[in-house]
C-alpha positions, -999 to +999 in steps of 0.1 A: +439-501-015+454-498-050+429-473-065+430-446-091+412-415-082+399-408-117+366-412-136+357-406-172+332-385-189+338-375-225+375-369-231+386-377-196+403-409-184+379-439-181+393-455-149+366-458-123+352-484-099+319-500-104+293-484-081+277-514-067+286-519-030+263-549-021+284-576-005+286-608-025+264-637-015+280-663+007+263-695-003+289-719-017+283-736-051+285-774-053+317-788-067+302-797-100+288-762-105+321-747-094+339-768-120+315-757-147+319-720-138+357-723-136+361-742-169+337-718-188+354-687-174+390-699-183+385-720-214+350-712-227+343-749-226+324-774-204+347-791-178+361-825-186+351-855-165+382-852-143+375-816-134+338-824-127+348-852-104+374-832-085+363-825-050+382-791-052+380-778-087+399-746-079+430-767-071+432-772-109+434-735-118+472-736-124+467-766-148+439-748-167+461-717-170+487-737-188+463-752-214+460-741-250+422-735-246+428-709-219+457-692-238+437-690-270+406-676-252+426-651-233+446-639-263+414-633-282+400-614-253+430-592-250+430-585-288+393-574-286+400-552-256+431-536-271+414-529-305+380-516-315+377-542-343+396-570-359+425-561-382+421-563-419+448-589-419+459-612-391+493-596-388+476-563-378+462-581-347+497-580-331+483-580-295+467-614-302+498-630-315+521-617-289+497-624-261+497-661-272+535-660-271+537-643-237+511-666-221+525-698-236+559-691-223+547-676-190+566-644-196+561-612-177+531-593-190+554-563-195+570-582-224+538-574-243+551-538-244+588-539-237+600-573-249+627-575-276+602-587-302+580-576-331+551-593-348+558-596-385+553-617-416+580-644-422+574-664-454+538-651-453+532-665-418+526-643-388+555-648-365+570-635-333+605-622-344+632-616-319+644-580-324+668-561-302+651-530-314+616-544-306+592-529-282+567-558-276+542-554-304+544-516-304+570-514-332+555-541-353+552-527-389+516-537-396+504-524-362+523-491-367+506-486-400+472-496-387+473-469-360+494-443-378+463-421-381+456-393-406+468-361-388+479-336-415+515-332-402+520-369-396+516-366-358+506-401-346+478-392-322+461-426-328+493-445-319+497-423-288+462-432-277+466-469-283+498-470-263+481-452-234+450-473-236+467-507-239+491-501-210+469-482-185+433-488-197+426-451-202+396-446-225+389-414-244+361-403-267+372-384-297+355-351-306+331-352-335+347-334-365+323-309-380+328-286-410+349-257-400+365-273-370+402-266-368+419-300-363+454-287-368+479-285-340+469-249-334+433-258-332+440-286-307+454-259-284+420-243-281+404-246-247+379-272-257+407-296-269+438-286-249+428-306-219+433-339-237+459-328-262+483-307-241+474-302-205+467-336-189+490-364-178+479-382-210+484-352-232+480-368-266+500-343-287+529-344-262+529-382-262+527-383-300+556-358-303+581-384-289+569-410-314+581-413-350+562-392-375+542-407-403+552-398-439+529-407-467+500-431-467+491-466-479+519-488-492+542-457-494+539-450-457+571-447-438+582-433-404+608-406-395+624-398-362+606-373-340+619-337-341+600-320-312+626-330-286+621-345-251+588-338-233+578-337-197+554-366-193+545-388-163+568-367-141+598-376-163+617-363-192+606-386-221+626-386-253+612-415-273+586-443-275+608-467-254+612-442-225+574-435-227+564-472-226+589-479-199+574-452-177+539-464-183+547-500-175+565-490-143+535-469-131+508-480-106+483-475-134+498-504-153+494-528-124+458-515-118+450-522-155+464-557-154+439-566-127+411-548-144+418-568-175+419-600-154+385-591-138+370-584-173+382-618-185+371-638-155+338-620-146+329-601-178+328-568-158+349-544-138+354-551-101+328-540-076+336-516-048+330-544-023+357-565-041+384-540-033+403-564-010+403-591-037+414-565-063+443-555-040+454-591-036+454-594-074+476-563-077+499-577-050+502-611-068+510-594-101+535-571-085+553-601-071+551-626-100+547-601-130+526-626-150+490-622-161+484-658-150+492-647-114+465-621-116+439-644-130+448-672-106+443-649-077+407-642-088+398-678-097+413-694-066+396-670-042+368-686-022+344-659-035+347-673-071+326-704-062+299-686-042+264-680-053+260-646-069+297-639-073+292-630-109+263-610-123 
């Protein structure tokens, strides 16, 4: 099975299986109820008359996955998952805009992070701009400023975390800053902080050190090339953000997270332990086809989707 042997308590990776092990119920839903469940899960809407009348609603999954209602719903879901709150301006929600582009054109999901694009304003309209120096949405100007952070030396710890979170699903809880707490680079080397900042596979300071550095704040903010030199990360020598993201996207953690995102979208929860075989089929489908649609289709075409009790 494609599993990550990690769990999260405070400041440790949040990648863990749901604990429930009760096998799903086996009673099959009627076709009309199956159509309702399928349409609501994928589009957020009631099924149309054709889907309701279809003797096999799941045969329409591919058609539903091409529709604008699904693409809009999924893009909003991804944006909410990748950000803690909406951006102050639409251009800051770069994940939403690029997800719509990727899903509409059935591009590999990796193009979200490695595609030659950026999300930017063109004539005051949010646009997907072809950019040979692009990195999905991760070099988009408004996104970079949104997650530049406020570290005193311009080390982009917030950007580092967002890249890790959006690609692998890792979730960390920041320490509460209290008066007298040393939040400098030296302070982050203390035992209580070093685990997350320097010693783990997701070492935030080491990851941030290969990113550009923030200079200034607000409208005067700009970014300069990193000066710390290459770092040993993910079992590789990483020199810049592109090498970092490439290593993350090529990792098993990326494939795992794709199917965790798919489960969250389809079922509103993580997978249960008893759903391990289905999860593995999702990973296999994504590994072969490389699209998010392939992952979602695997879950919604499975016989278990239209059984009683298949979703809490």
